[in-house]
C-alpha positions in Angstrom: 115.6 155.2 177.1 116.7 155.0 173.7 114.6 152.5 172.3 110.9 152.8 171.0 108.6 150.0 172.2 106.3 150.9 169.0 109.0 150.2 166.6 110.1 146.9 167.2 113.4 145.5 166.0 112.2 141.7 166.1 108.9 141.2 163.9 107.7 137.7 163.7 107.7 136.1 160.4 104.2 135.8 160.4 103.2 139.6 160.6 105.8 140.2 158.1 104.3 137.8 156.0 100.5 139.1 155.9 101.8 142.7 155.6 103.7 141.6 152.3 100.7 139.8 151.2 98.2 142.8 152.2 100.8 145.2 150.1 101.1 143.1 147.2 97.5 142.5 146.9 96.9 146.2 147.4 98.9 146.8 144.8 97.5 144.3 142.0 93.9 146.0 143.0 94.6 149.8 143.4 93.6 152.3 141.0 95.0 155.1 142.5 96.7 157.2 139.9 99.7 158.0 141.8 100.2 154.1 142.2 98.4 152.0 139.8 97.1 152.6 136.7 96.5 149.2 134.8 92.9 149.4 134.5 93.6 152.3 132.5 96.1 150.9 130.3 94.0 147.8 130.1 91.2 149.8 128.9 88.8 148.8 131.4 88.4 152.3 132.8 88.8 156.2 131.7 88.7 159.1 133.5 86.5 162.2 133.8 88.6 164.9 134.3 92.2 164.1 134.6 93.3 162.6 131.3 97.1 162.1 131.6 97.0 158.7 132.7 94.7 156.9 130.1 96.5 159.0 127.6 99.9 156.8 129.1 101.6 160.0 130.3 103.2 158.1 133.2 106.0 160.7 134.5 103.6 163.6 135.6 103.0 161.4 138.6 106.0 159.4 138.4 103.7 156.3 138.5 106.8 153.8 137.7 108.8 154.9 140.4 105.6 154.2 143.0 104.7 151.0 141.5 108.9 149.9 141.7 109.1 150.9 145.3 106.2 149.5 146.4 107.0 146.1 145.5 110.7 146.3 146.5 110.3 148.0 149.7 106.9 147.1 150.7 106.5 143.3 149.5 110.2 141.9 148.7 111.9 143.3 151.7 109.3 142.0 154.0 109.1 138.7 152.3 113.1 138.5 152.7 112.6 139.4 156.2 110.0 137.1 157.1 112.3 134.0 155.4 115.2 135.2 157.5 113.2 135.0 160.6 111.9 131.7 159.8 115.3 130.2 158.9 116.6 132.1 162.3 114.3 130.2 164.4 113.9 126.9 162.6 115.1 124.5 165.6 111.6 126.1 167.1 109.6 124.5 164.5 109.3 121.1 162.9 111.3 120.6 159.6 108.4 120.3 157.5 106.6 123.5 159.0 109.7 125.5 158.4 109.6 124.3 154.7 106.1 125.2 154.2 106.4 128.8 155.7 109.4 129.1 153.3 107.4 127.9 150.5 104.6 130.3 151.0 107.0 133.3 151.1 108.7 131.9 147.8 105.3 131.8 145.9 104.7 135.3 147.0 108.4 136.4 146.1 107.9 134.9 142.4 104.7 136.4 142.1 106.3 139.7 142.6 109.3 139.4 140.8 107.6 138.2 137.9 105.0 141.3 138.2 108.5 143.6 138.4 109.9 142.0 135.1 106.8 141.9 133.1 106.5 145.5 133.9 109.9 147.0 133.3 111.9 144.0 131.4 115.3 143.9 133.2 115.2 144.9 136.8 117.8 144.6 140.0 117.4 141.2 141.4 120.3 139.5 142.3 121.6 142.5 144.3 118.2 144.4 145.2 117.5 143.4 148.4 120.9 144.1 149.9 120.2 147.0 151.8 123.7 148.0 152.1 124.0 148.3 148.4 122.5 151.2 147.0 123.7 150.7 143.4 122.0 147.5 142.5 123.0 145.7 139.0 119.9 144.9 136.6 119.5 141.6 135.5 118.7 140.1 132.4 114.7 139.5 132.5 115.0 135.8 131.1 118.0 134.8 133.7 115.2 136.0 136.4 112.6 134.2 135.0 114.9 131.0 134.4 115.5 131.2 138.3 111.7 131.8 139.3 111.0 128.9 137.4 113.5 126.7 139.2 112.3 128.3 142.6 109.0 127.2 142.0 109.8 123.6 140.6 112.1 122.7 143.6 109.2 123.7 146.2 106.1 121.5 144.9 107.4 118.7 147.7 107.8 121.4 150.3 103.9 122.2 151.0 103.4 119.1 153.6 103.4 121.1 156.8 101.0 123.5 158.4 103.2 126.5 157.0 101.6 129.9 158.4 98.1 129.7 159.7 96.5 132.6 161.3 98.5 135.5 159.3 97.6 133.3 156.1 95.3 136.0 154.8 95.3 134.2 151.1 94.3 130.7 152.1 94.2 130.6 155.5 96.8 127.8 156.4 95.2 125.5 153.2 98.6 124.3 151.8 97.1 122.2 149.3 95.6 125.5 147.6 99.3 127.0 148.1 100.6 124.3 146.5 98.1 124.5 143.5 98.4 128.4 143.4 102.5 127.8 143.3 102.2 125.5 139.9 99.6 127.7 138.7 102.2 130.3 138.8 104.6 128.3 137.2 102.0 127.5 134.3 101.7 131.4 133.8 105.7 131.7 134.0 105.7 128.9 131.2 103.0 130.8 129.0 104.8 133.9 128.7 107.8 132.3 127.0 106.1 130.1 124.4 107.2 132.5 121.4 110.5 133.7 123.0 111.8 130.2 124.4 109.6 127.1 123.6 111.7 124.7 125.1 111.8 126.3 128.7 108.2 127.2 128.2 107.6 123.6 127.7 109.4 122.2 130.6 107.5 124.7 133.0 104.1 124.0 131.8 104.7 120.2 132.0 105.9 120.2 135.4 103.0 122.6 136.5 100.5 120.5 135.1 102.0 117.0 136.5 102.3 118.8 139.9 98.6 120.0 139.7 97.2 123.8 139.1 94.0 125.0 139.9 91.0 122.7 139.0 87.9 125.1 140.1 87.0 128.3 141.5 87.5 126.8 145.1 91.4 127.0 144.4 91.2 130.9 143.6 94.3 132.8 145.6 91.8 135.6 146.9 92.2 138.4 149.6 89.4 139.1 151.8 89.4 142.9 152.7 87.4 144.1 156.1 84.5 146.6 155.7 86.6 149.6 157.6 89.7 151.2 157.0 92.8 150.8 156.8 92.1 147.4 155.8 89.1 148.3 152.9 90.0 147.4 149.1 91.8 150.2 147.9 88.9 150.4 144.9 86.2 151.5 147.6 89.0 154.1 148.9 89.3 156.1 145.6 85.6 154.8 144.3 83.6 155.9 147.4 85.8 157.3 150.3 87.4 159.7 148.3 84.0 161.3 147.4 85.4 161.9 144.1 83.9 161.0 140.6 87.3 160.7 138.6 86.3 157.1 136.6 83.7 155.9 134.4 83.9 152.2 132.2 85.7 152.7 129.0 84.3 152.5 126.0 86.9 149.9 124.7 85.4 147.3 127.0 81.5 148.2 127.0 81.4 148.3 123.3 82.9 144.7 123.1 80.6 143.0 125.9 77.3 145.2 124.5 78.2 143.7 120.9 78.1 140.0 122.8 75.3 140.8 125.1 77.6 139.7 128.0 75.6 138.9 130.8 78.9 139.7 132.9 77.7 143.6 132.4 75.3 143.7 135.0 78.2 143.0 137.6 81.1 144.8 136.2 79.1 147.9 135.8 76.5 149.9 137.4 72.7 150.4 135.5 72.9 154.1 136.5 72.2 155.1 132.9 69.1 152.8 133.2 68.3 149.1 133.4 70.3 147.3 130.7 72.0 150.3 129.2 75.9 150.5 129.2 77.5 153.5 127.7 81.3 153.5 128.1 83.1 157.0 128.3 85.6 157.8 125.4 89.0 156.3 125.9 91.1 159.0 127.3 88.9 162.1 126.8 87.2 164.2 129.5 84.1 162.5 129.9 81.0 163.3 132.0 80.4 161.4 135.1 76.8 161.6 134.8 76.6 160.6 131.2 78.3 157.7 130.9 78.3 154.1 132.9 80.0 153.8 136.0 81.8 150.4 137.7 79.6 148.0 139.1 78.3 148.5 143.1 80.2 145.1 143.8 83.5 147.1 143.1 82.4 149.9 145.2 82.2 147.9 148.6 84.8 147.9 151.1 84.9 144.2 151.2 85.3 143.6 147.5 87.6 140.5 147.1 91.1 141.1 145.6 92.2 138.8 143.0 95.8 137.8 142.8 95.3 134.4 140.3 92.2 132.6 139.6 91.0 129.2 138.0 89.7 131.7 134.8 92.9 132.6 134.1 94.3 129.1 134.6 92.0 127.7 132.3 92.7 130.5 129.8 96.6 129.7 130.1 95.6 125.9 129.5 93.8 127.2 126.2 96.8 128.7 124.9 98.8 125.8 125.4 96.7 123.3 123.9 96.2 125.1 120.8 99.9 125.5 120.7 100.5 121.8 121.5 102.9 122.4 124.3 103.4 120.9 127.4 101.3 118.0 126.7 98.0 119.8 127.2 95.4 119.1 124.6 91.9 119.9 123.9 91.9 123.7 123.6 88.2 123.9 123.6 87.4 122.3 126.4 89.8 124.5 128.3 88.3 127.6 126.7 84.8 126.8 127.3 85.9 125.7 130.9 87.7 129.4 131.3 84.2 130.9 130.3 82.1 129.2 132.7 84.2 129.9 135.4 84.3 133.8 134.9 80.5 133.2 134.7 80.2 131.3 137.8 82.5 133.8 139.8 80.6 137.1 138.8 77.1 136.1 138.6 77.0 132.6 140.7 76.1 130.2 138.2 76.7 129.4 134.6 73.3 130.0 133.7 73.5 131.4 129.9 76.5 130.3 129.3 75.9 127.7 126.7 73.8 130.5 124.5 76.9 132.9 125.2 79.2 130.3 123.7 77.1 129.3 121.2 77.7 132.6 119.6 80.2 132.7 116.6 82.2 135.6 117.8 82.1 133.7 121.1 82.7 129.8 120.0 86.1 128.4 119.6 87.8 128.3 116.4 91.1 126.7 115.6 91.4 128.6 112.5 91.4 132.0 114.7 91.9 130.7 118.2 94.3 133.7 119.1 91.8 136.3 118.6 88.8 134.5 119.7 90.6 133.4 123.1 92.3 136.8 123.7 89.2 138.6 123.6 87.4 136.5 126.1 90.7 136.4 127.9 90.8 140.0 128.4 87.3 140.5 129.2 87.4 138.0 132.2 90.6 140.1 133.5 88.6 143.1 134.2 89.4 142.7 137.8 93.0 141.7 137.3 93.9 144.3 134.9 97.4 143.4 134.9 97.0 140.3 133.5 94.5 142.1 130.7 97.2 144.1 129.5 99.5 141.1 129.2 96.7 139.3 127.0 96.8 142.1 124.6 100.7 142.5 124.4 101.0 138.4 124.0 98.0 138.5 121.5 98.1 141.9 120.1 94.3 141.3 120.2 91.8 142.6 121.1 92.1 145.7 119.4 92.4 148.8 121.9 91.8 152.2 121.5 94.4 155.0 120.6 93.5 157.8 123.3 92.0 160.7 122.0 93.5 163.5 123.4 97.5 162.6 122.9 97.2 159.6 120.6 99.9 158.1 122.1 100.7 154.2 121.8 99.6 151.8 124.2 102.9 151.0 126.2 104.3 147.7 126.2 106.3 148.5 129.3 106.9 151.4 132.0 109.7 153.2 131.9 112.3 153.3 134.6 112.0 155.4 137.7 113.2 158.9 137.4 115.2 158.1 140.5 117.1 155.1 139.1 118.3 157.3 136.4 119.5 159.8 138.9 121.2 158.0 141.3 121.8 154.3 139.9 122.6 156.1 136.4 125.4 153.6 135.5 123.3 150.3 136.2 120.3 152.3 134.5 122.0 153.1 131.5 123.4 149.6 130.9 120.0 148.2 131.5 118.5 150.4 129.0 121.0 149.6 126.1 120.6 145.9 126.9 116.7 146.1 126.4 117.2 148.2 123.3 116.1 151.3 125.1 114.2 153.0 127.8 111.1 153.6 126.1 107.2 152.6 126.7 107.4 151.0 123.0 110.2 148.6 123.8 108.9 145.2 123.9 109.6 142.7 126.8 111.8 139.9 126.0 108.8 137.3 125.8 106.7 139.6 123.3 108.2 138.4 120.4 105.2 139.2 118.0 
């Protein structure tokens, strides 16, 4: 009499896995100002009316708390429960299938933990998913990275089984692609550490490359959305379904791409001002929706594909590794050109025009100022994976981004901790704040040493 048949207490691991996958992808993709403002922070978009977010006021809508809560509650808890369910039923499955499912879960866990660390710095980790503990301690960010690197290194041989199939919304059960995704994520972790911990970076990058990273756009970790709610791309929900006119392309990226006559403009941006005409709204100001360039029609489709990680990013990471002579990676120019070619192919459907683009003096690879050149192209290419665009700027201090016109606040180096943590987990919050050098948007992360 007291059991609710619509609220099951025993949820299959596959359903938990697919739910966590979608929640993670939604948060990576989202541009709702109540949940995710990385497209503002990276200055790909700016606003029309409400200017708090592009002026880096993160507390009015408590954006850090939303980001924090979604990743812990809706992603990590579901992944933990999925892993526990797989382990509880391991006698019903072949051993290699159990290991493959646990490996898939681990990849998404590592992705999410890095996402949290790269947003806040030190975060609850070892005690975070203990639902009986309401006051988890914060773990040192480097220690978390070390464990994430160990986790991905240890599961490399666990992708031989069939794993999740029908509920795998990313690779549809292709375990070879899951293995490449895992190693590409290991490469991403290692590349974060090249300036702060080069020895650990070298070992992670070496292992990732040896075990096999993404080698083409066919390996991209993508999420296919559907054409009807609630499974549409969150961009469509805020750009179309809402009926609002809150966003325009930021002058920051539009100006850079105009200067380079970048062919990707016709996909990134709408031609609402006329064919071949692109004008970005003043970053951080109130902008007229009708007078500035809108985001491209591709991004306004309910089925627009979400990107967790792609081959373009991998090749830019390998470019940096080769330029730094780390991880045994060589020939930075080749990797750099591969990255831009992959971006052209993904967005334009072919590499036509890429040679002329690469021949421009402001695009051609140069060993003398490779960081500035690579950073600009890496940032442009991450237009639809905005968190990685923010990483590029923090790591390279390039390209030059605009200071918002209303407040002239500096660009955030991290998000401040959620207000709820300050109020309810105050002792651990204060310890974490002291450990990182102060709970400020201008406190750099541990890997952001320059």
